DSSP file (Angstrom, degrees, kcal/mol; ACC not computed):
  #  RESIDUE AA STRUCTURE BP1 BP2  ACC     N-H-->O    O-->H-N    N-H-->O    O-->H-N    TCO  KAPPA ALPHA  PHI   PSI    X-CA   Y-CA   Z-CA
    1    1 A M              0   0    0      0, 0.0     2,-0.3     0, 0.0     0, 0.0   0.000 360.0 360.0 360.0 134.9  -53.8  -18.3  119.6
    2    2 A S        -     0   0    0      1,-0.1     0, 0.0     2,-0.1     0, 0.0  -0.632 360.0-168.4 -86.8 137.0  -57.0  -19.0  117.6
    3    3 A T        +     0   0    0     -2,-0.3     2,-0.2     2,-0.1    -1,-0.1   0.206  44.6 133.2-104.0  13.4  -56.8  -19.5  113.9
    4    4 A Q        -     0   0    0      1,-0.1     2,-0.2     3,-0.0    -2,-0.1  -0.459  58.2-123.7 -69.4 132.4  -60.5  -19.2  113.5
    5    5 A K        -     0   0    0     -2,-0.2     2,-0.3     1,-0.1    -1,-0.1  -0.540  26.4-110.9 -78.1 140.3  -61.6  -17.0  110.7
    6    6 A R        -     0   0    0     -2,-0.2     2,-0.3     1,-0.1    -1,-0.1  -0.543  31.8-133.1 -72.7 128.7  -63.8  -14.1  111.6
    7    7 A R        -     0   0    0     -2,-0.3     2,-0.4    -3,-0.0    -1,-0.1  -0.601  15.4-152.3 -84.3 143.9  -67.3  -14.5  110.2
    8    8 A R        -     0   0    0     -2,-0.3     2,-0.4     0, 0.0    -1,-0.0  -0.933   4.6-159.8-116.6 141.2  -69.0  -11.7  108.4
    9    9 A Y        -     0   0    0     -2,-0.4     2,-0.0     2,-0.0    -2,-0.0  -0.957  18.1-124.4-120.7 137.3  -72.7  -11.2  108.2
   10   10 A D     >  -     0   0    0     -2,-0.4     4,-2.0     1,-0.1     3,-0.2  -0.310  29.8-104.9 -77.6 166.6  -74.5   -9.0  105.6
   11   11 A A  H  > S+     0   0    0      1,-0.2     4,-2.6     2,-0.2     5,-0.2   0.848 118.5  54.8 -61.3 -38.0  -76.8   -6.2  106.5
   12   12 A D  H  > S+     0   0    0      1,-0.2     4,-2.5     2,-0.2    -1,-0.2   0.910 107.2  50.2 -64.4 -41.4  -80.0   -8.2  105.6
   13   13 A F  H  > S+     0   0    0     -3,-0.2     4,-2.4     2,-0.2    -1,-0.2   0.925 111.8  48.4 -61.1 -44.3  -79.0  -11.0  107.9
   14   14 A K  H  X S+     0   0    0     -4,-2.0     4,-2.3     2,-0.2    -2,-0.2   0.924 111.7  48.5 -63.4 -45.1  -78.4   -8.6  110.8
   15   15 A R  H  X S+     0   0    0     -4,-2.6     4,-2.6     1,-0.2    -1,-0.2   0.912 112.7  48.2 -61.8 -42.7  -81.7   -6.8  110.3
   16   16 A E  H  X S+     0   0    0     -4,-2.5     4,-2.5     2,-0.2    -1,-0.2   0.887 110.1  52.0 -66.0 -38.3  -83.6  -10.1  110.2
   17   17 A A  H  X S+     0   0    0     -4,-2.4     4,-2.1    -5,-0.2    -1,-0.2   0.907 111.7  46.8 -63.6 -41.4  -81.8  -11.3  113.3
   18   18 A V  H  X S+     0   0    0     -4,-2.3     4,-2.4     2,-0.2    -2,-0.2   0.922 112.8  48.9 -66.6 -44.0  -82.8   -8.1  115.1
   19   19 A R  H  X S+     0   0    0     -4,-2.6     4,-2.3     1,-0.2     5,-0.2   0.895 110.2  52.1 -62.7 -39.4  -86.4   -8.3  113.9
   20   20 A L  H  X S+     0   0    0     -4,-2.5     4,-2.2     1,-0.2     6,-0.3   0.918 110.8  47.6 -61.6 -44.1  -86.6  -11.9  115.0
   21   21 A Q  H  X S+     0   0    0     -4,-2.1     4,-0.9     1,-0.2    -2,-0.2   0.900 114.4  46.6 -64.7 -40.9  -85.3  -11.0  118.5
   22   22 A Q  H  < S+     0   0    0     -4,-2.4    -1,-0.2     1,-0.2    -2,-0.2   0.848 121.1  35.7 -71.3 -34.5  -87.8   -8.1  118.8
   23   23 A S  H  < S+     0   0    0     -4,-2.3    -2,-0.2    -5,-0.2    -1,-0.2   0.717 111.2  57.5 -94.5 -21.9  -90.8  -10.1  117.5
   24   24 A S  H  < S-     0   0    0     -4,-2.2    -3,-0.1    -5,-0.2    -2,-0.1   0.764  89.6-134.6 -84.8 -24.5  -90.2  -13.5  119.0
   25   25 A G     <  +     0   0    0     -4,-0.9     2,-0.1     1,-0.3    -4,-0.1   0.489  61.8 132.0  80.9   1.7  -90.0  -12.7  122.7
   26   26 A K        -     0   0    0     -6,-0.3    -1,-0.3    -5,-0.2    -2,-0.1  -0.456  62.8-101.6 -82.7 160.1  -86.9  -14.9  123.0
   27   27 A S     >  -     0   0    0     -2,-0.1     4,-2.0     1,-0.1     5,-0.2  -0.371  27.2-113.9 -76.4 160.0  -83.8  -13.7  124.7
   28   28 A C  H  > S+     0   0    0      1,-0.2     4,-2.8     2,-0.2     5,-0.2   0.899 117.5  55.9 -59.0 -40.9  -80.8  -12.5  122.7
   29   29 A L  H  > S+     0   0    0      1,-0.2     4,-2.1     2,-0.2    -1,-0.2   0.902 106.2  49.8 -61.4 -42.3  -78.8  -15.5  123.9
   30   30 A Q  H  > S+     0   0    0      2,-0.2     4,-2.3     1,-0.2    -1,-0.2   0.928 113.8  44.9 -62.0 -45.6  -81.4  -18.0  122.6
   31   31 A I  H  X S+     0   0    0     -4,-2.0     4,-2.7     2,-0.2     5,-0.2   0.889 109.7  55.3 -68.4 -38.7  -81.5  -16.4  119.2
   32   32 A E  H  X>S+     0   0    0     -4,-2.8     5,-2.2     1,-0.2     4,-1.1   0.915 110.6  46.0 -58.9 -42.3  -77.7  -16.2  119.0
   33   33 A K  H  <5S+     0   0    0     -4,-2.1    -2,-0.2     3,-0.2     3,-0.2   0.920 113.0  49.6 -66.2 -43.1  -77.5  -19.9  119.7
   34   34 A E  H  <5S+     0   0    0     -4,-2.3    -2,-0.2     1,-0.2    -1,-0.2   0.872 117.4  40.1 -63.7 -37.8  -80.2  -20.7  117.1
   35   35 A L  H  <5S-     0   0    0     -4,-2.7    -1,-0.2    -5,-0.2    -2,-0.2   0.597 109.1-122.4 -88.2 -11.4  -78.5  -18.6  114.5
   36   36 A G  T  <5 +     0   0    0     -4,-1.1     2,-0.3     1,-0.3    -3,-0.2   0.829  62.8 139.3  74.6  32.2  -75.0  -19.7  115.4
   37   37 A I      < -     0   0    0     -5,-2.2    -1,-0.3    -6,-0.2     3,-0.1  -0.733  56.4 -87.5-106.8 161.0  -73.6  -16.2  116.1
   38   38 A G    >>  -     0   0    0     -2,-0.3     3,-1.3     1,-0.1     4,-0.5  -0.119  50.7 -84.7 -67.2 159.4  -71.3  -15.3  118.9
   39   39 A H  T 34 S+     0   0    0      1,-0.2    -1,-0.1     2,-0.1   -10,-0.1  -0.423 111.4  11.9 -65.3 129.9  -72.4  -14.2  122.4
   40   40 A G  T 3> S+     0   0    0     -2,-0.2     4,-1.6    -3,-0.1    -1,-0.2   0.265  95.5 105.5  89.9 -11.5  -73.3  -10.5  122.6
   41   41 A I  H <> S+     0   0    0     -3,-1.3     4,-2.5     1,-0.2     5,-0.2   0.925  77.2  51.2 -68.7 -44.2  -73.3   -9.8  118.9
   42   42 A L  H  X S+     0   0    0     -4,-0.5     4,-2.5     1,-0.2    -1,-0.2   0.865 107.8  53.5 -63.5 -36.0  -77.1   -9.6  118.6
   43   43 A K  H  > S+     0   0    0      2,-0.2     4,-2.1     1,-0.2    -1,-0.2   0.911 110.1  47.7 -64.0 -41.6  -77.3   -7.1  121.5
   44   44 A R  H  X S+     0   0    0     -4,-1.6     4,-2.3     2,-0.2    -2,-0.2   0.913 111.8  49.7 -65.1 -43.0  -74.8   -4.9  119.7
   45   45 A W  H  X S+     0   0    0     -4,-2.5     4,-2.7     1,-0.2    -2,-0.2   0.898 109.2  52.7 -61.7 -40.5  -76.7   -5.2  116.4
   46   46 A S  H  X S+     0   0    0     -4,-2.5     4,-2.5     2,-0.2    -2,-0.2   0.908 109.2  48.8 -62.5 -42.8  -79.9   -4.3  118.3
   47   47 A R  H  X S+     0   0    0     -4,-2.1     4,-1.9     2,-0.2    -1,-0.2   0.925 113.2  47.1 -62.6 -44.7  -78.4   -1.2  119.7
   48   48 A E  H  X S+     0   0    0     -4,-2.3     4,-1.5     1,-0.2    -2,-0.2   0.913 113.8  47.6 -64.3 -42.8  -77.0   -0.1  116.4
   49   49 A Y  H  < S+     0   0    0     -4,-2.7    -1,-0.2     1,-0.2    -2,-0.2   0.894 112.1  49.9 -66.1 -39.9  -80.4   -0.7  114.7
   50   50 A S  H  < S+     0   0    0     -4,-2.5     3,-0.3    -5,-0.2    -1,-0.2   0.839 106.3  56.8 -67.2 -33.5  -82.3    1.1  117.4
   51   51 A A  H  < S-     0   0    0     -4,-1.9    -1,-0.2     1,-0.2    -2,-0.2   0.903 135.7 -11.2 -66.8 -41.9  -80.0    4.1  117.1
   52   52 A D     <  -     0   0    0     -4,-1.5     3,-0.5    -5,-0.1     4,-0.4  -0.580  61.9-176.1-162.2  89.9  -80.6    4.7  113.4
   53   53 A S  S >  S+     0   0    0     -3,-0.3     3,-0.6     1,-0.2    -3,-0.1   0.818  82.6  58.2 -64.7 -31.9  -82.5    1.9  111.5
   54   54 A R  T 3  S+     0   0    0      1,-0.2    -1,-0.2    -5,-0.1    -5,-0.1   0.886 119.3  27.8 -65.9 -37.5  -82.2    3.6  108.1
   55   55 A Y  T 3  S+     0   0    0     -3,-0.5     3,-0.5    -6,-0.1    -1,-0.2   0.143  89.6 127.2-113.4  19.0  -78.4    3.7  108.2
   56   56 A S  S <  S+     0   0    0     -3,-0.6    -7,-0.1    -4,-0.4   -41,-0.1  -0.471  72.0  17.5 -75.3 150.1  -77.6    0.7  110.4
   57   57 A F  S    S+     0   0    0     -2,-0.1    -1,-0.2     1,-0.1   -46,-0.2   0.916  72.2 159.1  59.1  50.4  -75.1   -1.9  109.1
   58   58 A R        -     0   0    0     -3,-0.5     2,-0.1     1,-0.2    -2,-0.1   0.777  38.4-139.6 -74.1 -28.0  -73.6    0.3  106.4
   59   59 A G    >   -     0   0    0      2,-0.1     3,-1.0     3,-0.0     2,-0.2  -0.307  44.0 -28.0  90.2 178.5  -70.4   -1.7  106.0
   60   60 A N  T 3  S+     0   0    0      1,-0.2     3,-0.1    -2,-0.1     0, 0.0  -0.485 127.4   3.2 -73.0 131.5  -66.9   -0.4  105.5
   61   61 A G  T 3  S+     0   0    0     -2,-0.2     2,-0.7     1,-0.2    -1,-0.2   0.395  94.2 120.4  81.0  -3.4  -66.5    2.9  103.8
   62   62 A K    <   -     0   0    0     -3,-1.0     2,-0.3     6,-0.0    -1,-0.2  -0.855  44.7-168.2 -99.8 116.0  -70.2    3.6  103.4
   63   63 A M        -     0   0    0     -2,-0.7    -3,-0.0    -3,-0.1     0, 0.0  -0.668  25.3-109.1-104.1 155.0  -71.2    6.8  105.2
   64   64 A R     >  -     0   0    0     -2,-0.3     4,-2.4     1,-0.1     3,-0.3  -0.432  41.7-106.5 -68.7 156.6  -74.4    8.4  106.1
   65   65 A P  H  > S+     0   0    0      0, 0.0     4,-2.3     0, 0.0     5,-0.2   0.870 121.3  51.2 -56.7 -38.1  -75.2   11.5  104.0
   66   66 A D  H  > S+     0   0    0      2,-0.2     4,-2.0     1,-0.2     5,-0.1   0.860 109.6  50.3 -69.3 -33.2  -74.5   13.9  106.9
   67   67 A E  H  > S+     0   0    0     -3,-0.3     4,-2.5     2,-0.2    -1,-0.2   0.904 110.5  49.7 -67.5 -40.5  -71.1   12.2  107.5
   68   68 A A  H  X S+     0   0    0     -4,-2.4     4,-2.3     2,-0.2    -2,-0.2   0.908 111.2  48.7 -64.6 -41.8  -70.2   12.5  103.8
   69   69 A A  H  X S+     0   0    0     -4,-2.3     4,-2.4    -5,-0.2    -1,-0.2   0.906 111.5  50.0 -64.2 -41.1  -71.1   16.2  103.8
   70   70 A F  H  X S+     0   0    0     -4,-2.0     4,-2.2     2,-0.2    -2,-0.2   0.920 110.1  50.0 -63.1 -43.7  -69.1   16.7  106.9
   71   71 A R  H  X S+     0   0    0     -4,-2.5     4,-2.0     1,-0.2    -1,-0.2   0.907 110.6  50.4 -61.1 -42.5  -66.1   15.0  105.4
   72   72 A Q  H  X S+     0   0    0     -4,-2.3     4,-2.3     1,-0.2    -1,-0.2   0.908 109.9  50.1 -62.7 -42.8  -66.4   17.1  102.2
   73   73 A L  H  X S+     0   0    0     -4,-2.4     4,-2.5     1,-0.2    -1,-0.2   0.874 107.9  53.5 -64.5 -36.7  -66.5   20.3  104.3
   74   74 A Q  H  X S+     0   0    0     -4,-2.2     4,-2.2     2,-0.2    -1,-0.2   0.913 109.3  48.7 -63.2 -41.8  -63.4   19.2  106.2
   75   75 A K  H  X S+     0   0    0     -4,-2.0     4,-2.2     2,-0.2    -2,-0.2   0.921 111.9  48.9 -63.6 -44.0  -61.5   18.8  102.9
   76   76 A E  H  X S+     0   0    0     -4,-2.3     4,-2.8     1,-0.2     5,-0.2   0.908 110.1  51.5 -62.5 -42.0  -62.7   22.2  101.7
   77   77 A L  H  X S+     0   0    0     -4,-2.5     4,-2.4     1,-0.2    -1,-0.2   0.910 109.2  50.0 -62.4 -42.7  -61.6   23.8  104.9
   78   78 A T  H  X S+     0   0    0     -4,-2.2     4,-1.9     2,-0.2    -1,-0.2   0.921 112.3  48.0 -60.7 -43.9  -58.2   22.2  104.7
   79   79 A H  H  X S+     0   0    0     -4,-2.2     4,-2.3     2,-0.2    -2,-0.2   0.925 111.9  48.6 -63.0 -46.1  -57.8   23.5  101.1
   80   80 A V  H  X S+     0   0    0     -4,-2.8     4,-2.6     1,-0.2    -1,-0.2   0.881 109.5  53.0 -64.3 -38.3  -58.9   27.0  102.0
   81   81 A R  H  X S+     0   0    0     -4,-2.4     4,-2.4     2,-0.2    -1,-0.2   0.899 108.7  49.9 -64.4 -38.9  -56.5   27.1  105.0
   82   82 A K  H  X S+     0   0    0     -4,-1.9     4,-2.2     2,-0.2    -2,-0.2   0.925 111.5  48.5 -63.9 -43.9  -53.6   26.1  102.7
   83   83 A E  H  X S+     0   0    0     -4,-2.3     4,-2.5     1,-0.2    -2,-0.2   0.921 111.0  50.9 -60.6 -43.9  -54.6   28.9  100.2
   84   84 A R  H  X S+     0   0    0     -4,-2.6     4,-2.5     1,-0.2    -2,-0.2   0.922 109.5  50.0 -59.9 -45.1  -54.8   31.4  103.0
   85   85 A D  H  X S+     0   0    0     -4,-2.4     4,-2.0     1,-0.2    -1,-0.2   0.883 110.1  50.6 -63.3 -38.4  -51.4   30.5  104.3
   86   86 A I  H  X S+     0   0    0     -4,-2.2     4,-2.3     2,-0.2    -1,-0.2   0.927 111.2  48.5 -64.0 -44.2  -49.9   30.8  100.8
   87   87 A L  H  X S+     0   0    0     -4,-2.5     4,-2.6     1,-0.2    -2,-0.2   0.880 108.7  53.6 -64.3 -38.1  -51.5   34.3  100.4
   88   88 A K  H  X S+     0   0    0     -4,-2.5     4,-2.3     2,-0.2    -1,-0.2   0.920 110.1  47.7 -61.1 -43.2  -50.2   35.3  103.8
   89   89 A K  H  X S+     0   0    0     -4,-2.0     4,-2.3     2,-0.2    -2,-0.2   0.896 111.3  50.7 -65.3 -39.6  -46.7   34.3  102.8
   90   90 A A  H  X S+     0   0    0     -4,-2.3     4,-2.7     2,-0.2     5,-0.2   0.918 110.3  49.2 -64.3 -43.1  -47.0   36.2   99.4
   91   91 A V  H  X S+     0   0    0     -4,-2.6     4,-2.0     1,-0.2    -1,-0.2   0.906 110.9  50.8 -62.3 -41.0  -48.2   39.3  101.2
   92   92 A A  H  X S+     0   0    0     -4,-2.3     4,-0.9    -5,-0.2    -1,-0.2   0.906 111.9  47.2 -64.0 -40.6  -45.3   39.1  103.6
   93   93 A I  H >X S+     0   0    0     -4,-2.3     4,-1.0     1,-0.2     3,-0.6   0.945 115.6  43.6 -65.6 -48.4  -42.8   38.7  100.7
   94   94 A F  H 3< S+     0   0    0     -4,-2.7    -1,-0.2     1,-0.2    -2,-0.2   0.766 110.6  54.9 -72.0 -25.1  -44.3   41.6   98.7
   95   95 A S  H 3< S+     0   0    0     -4,-2.0    -1,-0.2    -5,-0.2    -2,-0.2   0.680  99.0  62.9 -83.3 -15.7  -44.6   44.0  101.7
   96   96 A K  H << S+     0   0    0     -4,-0.9    -2,-0.2    -3,-0.6    -1,-0.2   0.924 122.1  15.3 -72.2 -44.3  -40.9   43.6  102.6
   97   97 A E  S  X S+     0   0    0     -4,-1.0     4,-1.1     1,-0.1     3,-0.4  -0.657  71.4 166.3-130.5  75.6  -39.5   45.1   99.4
   98   98 A P  H  > S+     0   0    0      0, 0.0     4,-1.1     0, 0.0     3,-0.3   0.860  74.8  52.8 -63.5 -37.2  -42.4   46.9   97.7
   99   99 A N  H  >>S+     0   0    0      1,-0.2     5,-1.3     2,-0.2     4,-0.6   0.837 102.6  58.9 -70.0 -31.4  -40.3   48.9   95.2
  100  100 A R  H  45S+     0   0    0     -3,-0.4     3,-0.3     1,-0.2    -1,-0.2   0.868 112.1  38.5 -66.0 -36.4  -38.4   45.8   93.9
  101  101 A Y  H  <5S+     0   0    0     -4,-1.1    -1,-0.2    -3,-0.3    -2,-0.2   0.641 108.5  61.5 -92.2 -14.6  -41.6   44.1   92.8
  102  102 A L  H  <5S-     0   0    0     -4,-1.1    -1,-0.2    -3,-0.0    -2,-0.2   0.540 108.5-116.0 -88.7  -6.5  -43.4   47.1   91.4
  103  103 A G  T  <5       0   0    0     -4,-0.6    -3,-0.1    -3,-0.3    -4,-0.1   0.667 360.0 360.0  84.0  16.8  -40.8   47.8   88.8
  104  104 A S      <       0   0    0     -5,-1.3    -4,-0.1    -6,-0.2    -5,-0.1   0.452 360.0 360.0 -87.6 360.0  -39.7   51.2   90.3
């Protein structure tokens, strides 16, 4: 079992590594060796950067604006469903014995 600590790289380092790979004409393997990063990491960073360069390498807990909006809508939907279920139960209770609750 390895006791080696996992290295973390900040977003700027990752972007610069991808730009270096794209502009230098060197292979990913060569740049990985030069920068001292693990095998295959630069290729993964390149894919992520190519997919969405503005929001690549966000880090933990940082969402794109569309992801944040989607998460907010999911929370609202859950809340509205709970309210709906409560109202359904209330309607069921009041419709069983209408005279008892109307004061008649």
